[in-house]
N, C-alpha and C positions, 0 to 999 in steps of 0.2 A: 503493500498501498503506499502511493508515493506522499501521502498525502501526511504520515509518521514522519518523514525526514525532513519535510516544512517544517514542520510541531519542532522535531529535534534540533533544525539550525535557529530556534528562538527568533522568529521575526521584529519581535518587539524590541530587540539587542541590535539592530542592524542598521537603526541612528546614527551610533557609535561609530557606525563604518563609514556612512554617507559623507555625514556632517564635514567632518574634516577635508575631505576632496573639495568638496563643494564652494566652502571657504576658503582655501588656499587657492581654488584656481579662479573666485573672484578677485582676489587680492594679487593674482598676478595682469590682470585688467588685461590691456591687449598684446601681452607676451603670450597670454594662454596657450596651448596647442592642445587639438581635440583627441589626438590620438595617446598622447603621455598622461592626456588627464584620465580618460579612459581607463588606461591599465594600473595606475593610480588608484583609479576606484576596485577595480579587477579585485588587485593586491589586497587592499583594506578589505575589502567584502569577504574574499578567501580567507585572509587571516582570522575575522571574524568567526561567522562559520565553523570555519576550523577547531577553533579554540572552545566554541561552543559544544561540538560532538566530543571534542576530547575532555573537555572537563563532564561532559555526560558519562562517557567509559569510565574515566577515572575514577569520579567519586559512587557511579556505580558497582565498579568492581569490587573499592573500600566499603562498601554499605552505607557510605553516608548518606545516600539519599531515599534510604529505604522510609523514611518519615516522614521526607520533606513536606512542608503546607504550598508551596509552591506548583505550577505548570507543568504536566506530567514529564517524566524524562525517562528514554529507551528504553536505556539498560537494568533501571532499578525496576521498572514497569514488567520487564519481558517484552515491549514492542517489538523487539530488536535485539538479535546478539551480541553479549559486549565485544564481539571480533570483526561484525560488521560497521558498527560505530564508530571503532579504532580505525577501521580502516576508510570510515567516510572520512573523518579529521586528517588521514594521513592524503588522503585526494584533494581537501581543499589546499593543504597544505602546498600540496605538489603544483596544483595549480597558481597560488598565491608564487610559488619560487620560480614558474616558467614566466609568469608577466614580470616579475621582477627581475629575473634575467634578462630578457629586453629591453626594460627601460634601464640596465646599468650597462649592456651595449649601446647603446645610443646616448647616455652621458657620461658617468662616470660609473669603475670597478667597484669603487667603496661600496655601493650601493648591496654587491653581495654580501659585505659583512654585517652591513646593517640588516637586511632581509632575515639572515644566518639565526643571529641575534634574535629578531621578532619571531621567529619560530620556534627557536628553544623556547623564548618566554611563554610563548603559548603554550608549549605541551608541558613546561615545568612550572604552570601556574596549579595544578592539581596530578600532575602526573608524574612518574619516577620516586624513587625512594624517599626524598627527601620536597613534597610539593611547595613554593613555598606562598601559596594562596593559604595553606595551613597556617601561616606562621602571622599572618596578619600582614603580609608584604605587597597583594594585590592590587589596590587600590593607586599606591605608586606605580607596579609595572602598565595597568591603565593609563594613567594618568601621563606614563613617560611615552610609549607605543601608540595608543588611540588617541594622545593630545599631541605632541611635542612632534615625534617621530612621522607620524600619519600627515601633519599639515605641511609641517617644514617638509617634507620628502615628497609631498604632493606638489608644494609649490618650486622645490630645486627644480624636478625632474620635467618641469616645465620652460622656464626661467635660466634653468644654468645659474643659478646666483644664490648667495644666501645674505640678511642684512636680520639686523635687529628688531626690526619691527614684525615681520614673520613667527618671531620667536614671542612676540607678546599677543598676536593675532593667535597663535598656537594655543594659548594658556585657557580661554574659556572650553575650547572644544576639550581640553585635556579634563578641567571641572565636571564639565556636563557630562564626560563617558564617565568618571570615576561617578558621578553621582544616580548612574544606574544603578554602577554594580553598590555603590553605598548603601539603597533603597532596598536592591535583593539579599544582600546581607543583616539588613536590619529585620527584614524579614523571617529570616531562616534563621536568628541569631540565639535563640535559646537552641533549638535543633542543634546548630552547629557546637553548641559550647558541649551538648553531652556527648558528644562524639569526638571531642577532641580538635573541631576544629578551628582553630585561633584565627578567625579573622580579626579585621581593624574594629569589625560591630560587636566583637567579643572581647575584645582587650579594651575598646573603649565603656563597654556596659551601653543601655539602654539610653539614656541620655545624652553621653558621649558621643554615640552612634547617631542619635538623631541631629545633634549639633551639628556635626562633621558635614551630613548630608545638606543645612541649611548653609552653612561655610560653604561648600559647593560653590551655590546659587549665587553666592555674593561675590566672590571670586569669579564667575562668569562674567557677572555683569560691570563689575569695576575693571579687569582690563581690557573690556570692549571698549569700555571710556578713555583708559588708559592708552588705544592706539592714536587717539587724537585728529582719527578722523574724523568729520562733522556730521557725517550721515552716520556713524556709527551706533549715533543718540537713536538710532530706530528700535535696535535691540531693546528699548524700553519698553517696547510694545509687548514685549514677551515678560515682564513685572507681573501682571494680572494673574497670569499661569504660574510663576514663580510662587507668589504670595499666597494663592488656594495652595500649595504643595507644600509650601513650609508651613501655612497654617495647621492642616491636617497634618503632618507628620509631628508638629512640636505639640499637639492636643493629644498626642497618645495613641493616634491608630496602629494597630499592631494585628500580626498574624494574617491572615486570608484577607484581611481587607486592605493589607498596602499591597495588594496585585494591581488593582484598578490606577496605583498610584504609581508603580514601576512603568505602565503602560506610558501614563500620562508625563512621565519623564521621560522617556524617549520623543512621545510629541515636542515636548520641551526643548529639548534639543534639535528639532529639526525646525521649529518654529525660529529659535533662536540664531538658528546656523542661516535660515532662507534669509532673516532680517539681517543680518552681519553682514553676511554675502553682498545684498543689494544696498546696503551703506557703503561696502569697501568698492562697489562698482562704480558707486554714484559721486 
């Protein structure tokens, strides 16, 4: 059933892969190039889908997902064999590697090293003998790879230049990608603590995890304005949704009630990215 593989790819998280490429391409302005932009998007999406399948596989075989609250997982539920989910992750990483290799040939061979690190980070999040996601380091990895690397890399493959401004532009993308992980980990905090998964939410506790989620929104809005691009003010149009999510999370929403907020966080990232991209183009 093809449907289960779409479910396993976790479509609600894919905003984290699309947003940085959209913003970087807009920032490139007249220097944007359709083929490198499309390849960068393919790399980003393939890595996101790959890490979702890898997470499903690794948590499934460890038994971490056996009593989860969130959407169903392929391995833990028995909808797909562990081997097939692992293969789906590897196929996704392979697609990302091929697209990344083409970009490296066109621009810089250093991209091969960056791509290898990204794939290793994607697998090591919950895979291997000592997954760093179980130590509370997942948020940092998401910020770096789905924020800084994805945005800066997408800009570089189109313009073949780097500047301080693109790193500032990248921060809101990293913050909002982290927000998706933060609310996911907040939802699973109690269950993760029971199975020894020491995510940032577990380490910070309930109040701290909620404060982290809200601080990521503040960071996104602040750094968009710190680009000093006049039309970056358009991102303030996303404030009502940011404020609504902030109120719900700070009010103590918990468990399954956080699932709709996870979807809305993904929508916020896409809305913010669209407004930010429009501001950068203008």
